[in-house]
Structure formats: structure tokens, C-alpha cells
Wavefront OBJ file of the C-alpha trace (Angstrom):
o trace
v -7.579 -15.569 9.113
v -4.302 -15.083 7.264
v -2.941 -11.531 7.077
v -0.742 -10.654 4.105
v 1.075 -7.357 3.682
v 1.510 -6.287 0.055
v 3.937 -3.532 -0.838
v 6.483 -2.364 -3.399
v 7.918 0.752 -4.972
v 5.761 3.522 -6.403
v 4.174 2.478 -9.723
v 5.574 -1.032 -9.347
v 2.229 -2.716 -9.987
v 0.925 -3.287 -6.447
v -2.600 -2.319 -7.399
v -2.595 -4.735 -10.328
v -1.449 -7.612 -8.113
v -3.852 -6.753 -5.283
v -6.805 -6.665 -7.681
v -5.872 -10.079 -9.102
v -5.654 -11.525 -5.585
v -9.056 -10.014 -4.836
v -10.485 -11.621 -7.974
v -9.092 -14.956 -6.782
v -10.980 -14.659 -3.480
v -8.869 -12.593 -1.078
v -10.240 -9.689 0.918
v -8.503 -6.400 0.120
v -7.807 -3.539 2.521
v -6.318 -0.609 0.598
v -4.317 1.923 2.636
v -4.543 4.567 -0.104
v -8.334 4.305 -0.227
v -8.533 4.623 3.558
v -6.234 7.656 3.418
v -8.513 9.329 0.867
v -11.502 8.801 3.153
v -9.643 10.063 6.220
v -8.779 13.397 4.590
v -12.275 14.255 3.423
v -13.166 17.863 4.333
v -13.799 18.600 8.033
v -12.546 15.224 9.232
v -9.862 15.306 11.981
v -6.969 14.342 9.673
v -8.055 16.990 7.157
v -8.039 19.644 9.878
v -4.619 18.604 11.151
v -3.085 18.544 7.651
v -4.583 21.937 6.835
v -3.147 23.421 10.027
v 0.272 21.910 9.301
v 0.549 22.727 5.583
v -1.688 25.756 5.129
v -4.824 26.384 3.115
v -2.869 26.610 -0.138
v -3.071 22.810 -0.318
v -6.874 23.005 -0.593
v -8.929 23.151 -3.753
v -11.856 25.562 -4.125
v -14.318 22.958 -2.832
v -12.266 22.346 0.312
v -10.808 18.993 -0.690
v -7.070 18.407 -0.544
v -5.117 19.158 -3.690
v -3.334 15.811 -3.566
v -0.779 16.619 -6.254
v 0.191 19.908 -4.576
v 0.438 18.261 -1.152
v 2.449 15.398 -2.628
v 4.891 17.800 -4.281
v 5.501 19.516 -0.931
v 5.918 16.241 0.950
v 8.214 14.587 -1.580
v 10.474 17.647 -1.774
v 10.986 17.987 1.991
v 11.794 14.987 4.242
v 10.627 16.808 7.383
v 7.265 17.667 5.886
v 6.908 14.147 4.519
v 7.562 12.794 8.013
v 4.992 15.195 9.466
v 2.364 14.090 6.953
v 3.095 10.452 7.713
v 2.790 11.097 11.449
v -0.665 12.553 10.908
v -1.950 9.837 8.600
v -0.282 6.519 9.350
v -1.561 5.860 12.883
v -5.090 6.584 11.695
v -4.674 4.409 8.593
v -3.286 1.524 10.668
v -6.157 1.679 13.171
v -8.750 1.645 10.403
v -7.064 -1.219 8.543
v -6.976 -3.328 11.698
v -10.611 -2.467 12.437
v -11.642 -3.623 8.971
v -9.552 -6.800 9.328
v -11.248 -7.675 12.631
v -14.613 -7.163 10.975
v -13.643 -9.497 8.117
v -12.293 -12.087 10.551
v -15.565 -12.183 12.482
v -17.502 -12.661 9.267
v -15.109 -15.148 7.664
v -12.546 -16.805 9.994
v -10.954 -18.512 6.962
v -10.316 -15.231 5.160
v -7.077 -14.314 3.428
v -6.750 -10.566 3.982
v -4.446 -8.514 1.768
v -3.206 -5.226 3.245
v -2.113 -3.085 0.272
v 0.229 -0.622 2.014
v 2.857 1.472 0.165
v 4.859 2.121 3.361
v 4.344 -1.297 4.926
v 8.044 -1.794 5.705
v 8.883 1.832 6.474
v 6.240 1.958 9.237
v 7.135 -1.467 10.645
v 3.616 -2.725 9.953
v 5.076 -5.705 8.068
v 6.046 -7.204 11.424
v 2.358 -7.685 12.243
v 1.640 -9.696 9.085
v 1.609 -13.466 8.677
v 3.299 -13.052 5.297
v 4.804 -10.194 3.271
v 4.644 -9.838 -0.526
v 6.776 -7.314 -2.410
v 6.017 -6.303 -6.002
v 8.968 -5.054 -8.034
v 9.594 -3.573 -11.458
v 12.477 -1.749 -13.089
v 13.086 1.933 -12.358
v 12.491 2.737 -16.016
v 9.090 1.043 -15.849
v 8.245 2.956 -12.679
v 9.181 6.244 -14.317
v 7.173 5.530 -17.462
v 4.103 4.528 -15.445
v 4.337 7.641 -13.274
v 4.660 9.891 -16.303
v 1.680 8.229 -17.941
v -0.477 7.997 -14.812
v 0.190 11.372 -13.236
v 1.482 13.425 -16.152
v 4.791 14.030 -14.398
v 8.022 15.226 -15.888
v 10.985 12.858 -15.750
v 12.794 14.822 -13.043
v 9.687 14.620 -10.851
v 9.497 10.862 -11.255
v 13.182 10.523 -10.375
v 12.713 12.599 -7.221
v 9.738 10.552 -6.045
v 11.489 7.223 -6.631
v 14.668 8.480 -4.930
v 12.692 9.626 -1.880
v 11.457 6.104 -1.168
v 13.088 3.219 0.633
v 15.202 1.167 -1.759
v 13.322 -1.838 -3.080
v 16.184 -4.161 -2.096
v 15.461 -3.423 1.583
v 11.833 -4.392 1.110
v 12.771 -7.554 -0.731
v 14.915 -8.602 2.256
v 11.856 -8.849 4.510
v 9.596 -10.411 1.865
v 8.270 -13.944 2.006
v 7.278 -13.664 -1.660
v 8.440 -11.395 -4.484
v 6.390 -10.801 -7.634
v 8.474 -9.288 -10.412
v 6.074 -7.202 -12.468
v 8.527 -6.646 -15.298
v 6.904 -8.562 -18.129
v 3.422 -8.843 -19.575
v 0.154 -8.542 -17.666
v -0.478 -12.208 -18.447
v 2.759 -13.178 -16.713
v 1.962 -11.051 -13.678
v -1.536 -12.493 -13.494
v -0.136 -16.018 -13.556
v 2.361 -15.237 -10.780
v -0.349 -13.647 -8.649
v -2.643 -16.642 -9.098
v 0.143 -19.025 -8.121
v 0.824 -16.880 -5.074
v -2.835 -17.047 -4.044
v -2.800 -20.832 -4.181
v 0.265 -20.827 -1.930
v -1.427 -18.426 0.481
v -4.439 -20.749 0.632
v -2.109 -23.595 1.579
v -0.459 -21.489 4.300
v -3.846 -20.380 5.626
v -4.952 -24.017 5.914
v -1.762 -24.886 7.786
v -2.368 -22.011 10.191
v -5.941 -23.145 10.884
v -4.786 -26.711 11.559
v -2.010 -25.495 13.843
v -4.423 -23.357 15.845
v -6.951 -26.194 16.033
v -4.309 -28.510 17.499
v -3.528 -26.172 20.369
l 1 2 3 4 5 6 7 8 9 10 11 12 13 14 15 16 17 18 19 20 21 22 23 24 25 26 27 28 29 30 31 32 33 34 35 36 37 38 39 40 41 42 43 44 45 46 47 48 49 50 51 52 53 54 55 56 57 58 59 60 61 62 63 64 65 66 67 68 69 70 71 72 73 74 75 76 77 78 79 80 81 82 83 84 85 86 87 88 89 90 91 92 93 94 95 96 97 98 99 100 101 102 103 104 105 106 107 108 109 110 111 112 113 114 115 116 117 118 119 120 121 122 123 124 125 126 127 128 129 130 131 132 133 134 135 136 137 138 139 140 141 142 143 144 145 146 147 148 149 150 151 152 153 154 155 156 157 158 159 160 161 162 163 164 165 166 167 168 169 170 171 172 173 174 175 176 177 178 179 180 181 182 183 184 185 186 187 188 189 190 191 192 193 194 195 196 197 198 199 200 201 202 203 204 205 206 207 208 209 210
């Protein structure tokens, strides 16, 4: 099994790239999807977040008001750190559990871990390879405004709160620049998958020779 960490800045196009890799044959483990499942009402993470941030972050049906919680976390580094401390160990454990399950089923699998804070949490050090998706800050801002209906100052604050993309690029084995057309990004992602297949084969041969 080859493990590949995929990350990038907010609204950089990670999801687009991860879905293309999945279409090509990779297995996808999505940290955001796991996080959504972990904070379903009455689950341990939900209870801990509610205790830490108060019931004002809940909607009428008991689910987290993600936009309200995000606004609090992005505006206060201490609260953002607290939220990360609650969620990230749980997310990591679940991702690794799913990866082990995939590996038992398909030892030749290429597993993509789509993790926004892959580098910030140090999880990149556990990957066989790291892929970073980049785009321009203007593109990030436009995508955030379109996707989440944010005002420009909100998008600037969110982007500024994150680790600079240049730091992520420094630890990357591969960089996909999602700054052109979807066709161009699709082509780059497909080429990347072929390279990952080659690396996975090399890893299997190396392990077989031991």
C-alpha cells in the first residue's frame, strides 16, 4: 500500500484533485468528511465541542452550526487550537483505521489522505509521498466567496490564518498548480497518478526483496 498525503490552501482545489485521483483508481480518505461524522449530535467530539464553545454554536436540530463555529475559530487562534485539539487526534485515528482496512482488502492500494492541515499537524511525516495543491490568493478568495457566500474581508482573514503555502510546498514531493483550466488540472492529476503507480510498484518490489 502506498500512502499519499494531499493538502493545500483553503479553496485551492484539493477536492477537485482528490476526486480525479479517485476516478483514476486511488482510494480516498477525506478528513473533512470524517470530521463531519465525528461531530454528529451526541457523539463524544460533539459533546466536547459543545462544552468548550457553548450551545450557541448549535442549530435548532442539535447539529453544529459549522459557519458560526468556523467564524469563532478563525477569529481567535486559541479557540482554533482548542478545536483542533478536540478533532485532530480523533480524525487521525479514524483515517489510519480506514487505511488499515483498505490495506487488508487491497495490499496494492494507493491511498490518498485528503487533509487540510496535513503539514500543520505533522501527519505528512507518516506519508510515503506528499502532494500540495496550489492556486493564487485571488482564486482562493473568489472560490470562497462563491462557495460560502463570504465577504472579501472574511476570505482574507481565513487565508491569513492558515500556514503559508510556501511552507507546505517545501515538504511536498509533488505540487499541482491549480491555476488554469479544469482540463489542465485533470491532466496534471492523471500524470501524477501514473507516477504514484510507478512508486507503488517500486515499493512493493523493495519490500518483496527484503
